[in-house]
N, C-alpha and C positions, 0 to 999 in steps of 0.2 A: 144911580145904582151903582152898588159896591161891587168892584171886578177884582177878582184876585189874579195877579201877574206874577209871573216868573220872569224877571229881568235880570239877564246875565250877560258875561261875555264866555266866549269859547275859542278854541283853537279850530283850525280848518278840518282837523280829524276828530273833532267832537268832545274835547278835554276841557274841563274847568281848570284843572291843576295838575301838575305833573305828579308822578309816583309819591314823591316826597311831600306832597300839598304845597309846593311852591308855585307862587303866582308871578315870578320874575318875568316870565314870557310876557305876561301881560301888562306889566309896569312900565316896560320899555316901548310900548307902541305909541305913535302918533295919533293923538285924539284931539279934536275940535270941542271944547267945552261947552260951546254953543252951538255946534252942529246938530244934525238930525239924531233923534231919538237920545239927546242928552240927559245926564243924569239930573241937572237941575230942574228941568222941566218936569221929569219924571217923578222925582221926589217930592216936588210940590204937591202932586195928586195923592200921596200915600198917607193914610191915616194910621196903619199898623204893619208891623213887619213880623215875619216868623222866619227861623233859619235853624239849621241843625247844629248839633254841638261842636262839629268839626269846624264849621265856618266860624261860629261863634269864639271857639278857641283861637282860630287864625286871627280874627279881629281883635281880641284880647292881646296876642303876643304882637301884632302890629302897633297897636295902641302904647304898648310898653316900651317897644323899640323906639318910636318915633315921638313919644311924649305927649301925643294928642289926645284931646278929650274923647269920650263917647260921641260917636257921630250923629245919632239919631235922637230927636226930641220925641219921636213917635215910641207908644209902648212896643216893646219887641218880646216875641215869645221865642224861646229856645226849646226845641225838641230834644230831650235827654232823659236818661234814666239816672244819670250820675249827679252829684253834688259839684257845682261849679261856682265860681266866684262871679260878683256883681261888682262893676264900678260904682264909686260914690257919685250919685246924682243920675245914674242910668235906671231908666224904667224898663226893667228887664224881669220876665216872668218865666218860670219853667214848666214845661208840661211833658207829658209822655203818653204813648198810646195812640188811639185812633184819631186822625187829623180832623175828623168831621166835627167833634165835640170842641176843639182848640178852634176851629174855623168859625164857629158861633161866636166865640169871644173875640176874636179877631174883627170879624164884621161889626160887632157891637163898639168895640173901642175905635175902629176906623170913623165911626158917626158920620157916614155917608161918603167918605173917601174910600181909596182902593186900598187893597191888601197887597203887600209885597212878599212873596217867597223868594227870600234872599237866597238860600242855597241849603243844601247841595241838590244834586241832580235828582237823588233818590227821594228826597223830601219834597221835591216838585212833583215826582212821579206819584207819590201817595196822594197828594192833592189831585193830581189827574185821576188816579185810580177811583177816588171817591166822587169824581165828577164836579170838583170844586175849582179846577183850574180853568180860567177863562182865556188867557193869552200868554204867548212866550214872545219875550222881546229880547233878542239875542245880536250880539256884537261879534262878527266872527273876524279873528285875527289871522293875519298871514303866518302862521306858525303850525307846524306839525310835531306833535310830541310823540306819536306811537304808543303812548300809554298814559294812565293816569285816571283821574276821576272823570267819570263820563257826564256829559251834559245832561242827559235825560234817559235813564236806562230803562225805558218803556216803549211799547210797540203802540204808537198812536197816530192818528191822522190829523193833520193840521192843515189850515189854510191860509195861505200867504195874503197878508193884507197890505203889507208896506215894505218897501226896501229903500236903501239910501246908502251912500258912501259918507263916512265919519273920518277922516283922517286916513289912517290905515286900515280901518275896519269896513266890512260891509256889513249894515244893521238891517234886520228883518224883523217884522212884527208879525205874529200868526196868531190867528183864532185857533182855538183848541176844538176840534171836531169831536173828539173821543177816541175810544180804543180802534186800534188798525182793524178795518174791515178786511178779513180774511178771505173774501171771496174772489179775488184776485189771481189770475193764473201764476203759477210758479215757473221758474226757469225749467226747461227740459219737460214740461208737461203742461 
């Protein structure tokens, strides 16, 4: 069964990137490439990807800076209303609007494998709002930024399924239960 997963890293205070969209805080962290919830095992189960335009532009800039080729052999959708470039040999498709329709294409392209919502947080939130996000796998770095791009700007209930340590990170896998159940008492009342 195809599952849709938001797999990402965050700071302790819940940011994906700093206010300038820098990931310098992430790139300097100690990580065991073969440790718990590692990328190689994760990407092996992925059949299609979707990302927002800011994430896509960051990837393009990083590849231009490093001279590396496009990372993903899987078909990749970029949610955008703008015209953006495509690297030669990359299977990149552009879409906009409701993620429900795009999700149907992602699942078909995944051909029984899983779908990865690469980022950003609002895009993952759109999939969650539509009831299409199954799990969140997050590596939490020992960094506090105070501001930046939020991990998942939604009110949601998650269920902890797994935790581990990988290098400097605490990793956690959560099952998505849905919108936050608001029947809980509030502070002072």
